[in-house]
VMD Tcl script that draws the C-alpha trace (Angstrom):
set ca {
  {-3.78 -7.50 9.19}
  {-1.04 -6.94 6.63}
  {-3.58 -5.56 4.19}
  {-4.37 -2.70 6.61}
  {-0.65 -2.12 7.12}
  {0.11 -1.85 3.41}
  {-2.88 0.49 2.82}
  {-1.91 2.80 5.70}
  {-0.94 6.23 4.31}
  {1.01 7.19 7.46}
  {3.68 4.53 6.85}
  {6.30 5.37 4.24}
  {6.54 3.41 1.00}
  {10.19 2.70 1.69}
  {9.38 1.08 5.07}
  {6.61 -0.97 3.48}
  {8.99 -2.20 0.77}
  {11.69 -3.09 3.31}
  {9.20 -4.97 5.51}
  {7.80 -6.76 2.47}
  {11.30 -7.85 1.56}
  {12.28 -8.95 5.07}
  {9.02 -10.58 6.15}
  {7.03 -11.81 3.17}
  {9.80 -12.57 0.67}
  {12.02 -14.28 3.24}
  {9.11 -16.28 4.69}
  {8.04 -17.49 1.25}
  {11.60 -18.35 0.31}
  {12.13 -20.29 3.53}
  {8.75 -22.06 3.32}
  {9.33 -23.08 -0.30}
  {12.92 -24.15 0.22}
  {12.24 -27.88 -0.02}
  {9.43 -27.86 -2.58}
  {9.55 -27.55 -6.32}
  {7.31 -25.02 -8.00}
  {5.58 -25.63 -11.27}
  {5.61 -22.98 -13.96}
  {2.01 -22.07 -13.08}
  {2.80 -21.70 -9.37}
  {5.80 -19.47 -10.13}
  {3.58 -17.33 -12.33}
  {0.98 -17.05 -9.53}
  {3.68 -16.00 -7.04}
  {4.93 -13.33 -9.44}
  {1.38 -12.01 -9.87}
  {0.92 -11.88 -6.10}
  {4.22 -10.05 -5.70}
  {3.37 -7.44 -8.34}
  {-0.10 -6.94 -6.83}
  {1.48 -6.27 -3.45}
  {4.01 -3.84 -4.96}
  {1.20 -1.99 -6.76}
  {-0.65 -1.66 -3.47}
  {2.47 -0.32 -1.75}
  {3.56 2.06 -4.53}
  {0.07 3.24 -5.41}
  {-1.10 4.89 -8.62}
  {0.88 7.56 -10.48}
  {-0.40 10.69 -12.15}
  {0.20 10.76 -15.90}
  {0.68 14.43 -16.88}
  {0.48 13.65 -20.58}
  {-2.96 12.02 -20.38}
  {-3.97 13.99 -17.26}
  {-5.24 10.99 -15.31}
  {-4.18 8.44 -12.71}
  {-2.88 5.04 -13.77}
  {-1.33 1.95 -12.24}
  {2.36 1.21 -12.69}
  {3.49 -1.12 -15.46}
  {5.50 -4.21 -14.56}
  {8.70 -2.57 -15.82}
  {8.06 0.54 -13.70}
  {7.44 -1.62 -10.64}
  {10.68 -3.55 -11.05}
  {12.69 -0.37 -11.74}
  {11.22 1.29 -8.64}
  {11.93 -1.74 -6.45}
  {15.48 -2.09 -7.79}
  {16.14 1.60 -7.13}
  {14.79 1.33 -3.57}
  {16.91 -1.69 -2.67}
  {19.99 -0.22 -4.37}
  {19.68 3.05 -2.42}
  {19.09 1.18 0.83}
  {22.22 -0.92 0.35}
  {24.36 2.13 -0.42}
  {23.27 3.90 2.76}
  {24.12 0.87 4.87}
  {27.66 0.69 3.48}
}
mol new
graphics top color blue
foreach p $ca { graphics top sphere $p radius 0.5 }
foreach p [lrange $ca 0 end-1] q [lrange $ca 1 end] { graphics top cylinder $p $q radius 0.2 }
display resetview
């Protein structure tokens, strides 16, 4: 069900990111509150998170190479940070 939601083009990227943060991130944090994660499990969670962000943000067009490409990890984190920073400023 969430897969269809995150692929839906009619829902804004910003809303998808906010819902991801409020539903998925909070649920995982709450569910894992009492358990300890191994290094491998943490790595798998980070991979899942980046995969979800790539699905939400979609590919970008590279004018220099004139083709579509996926976002790098650094671009993903910069985009997410910018989105949450802008959201917090508007709420204040």
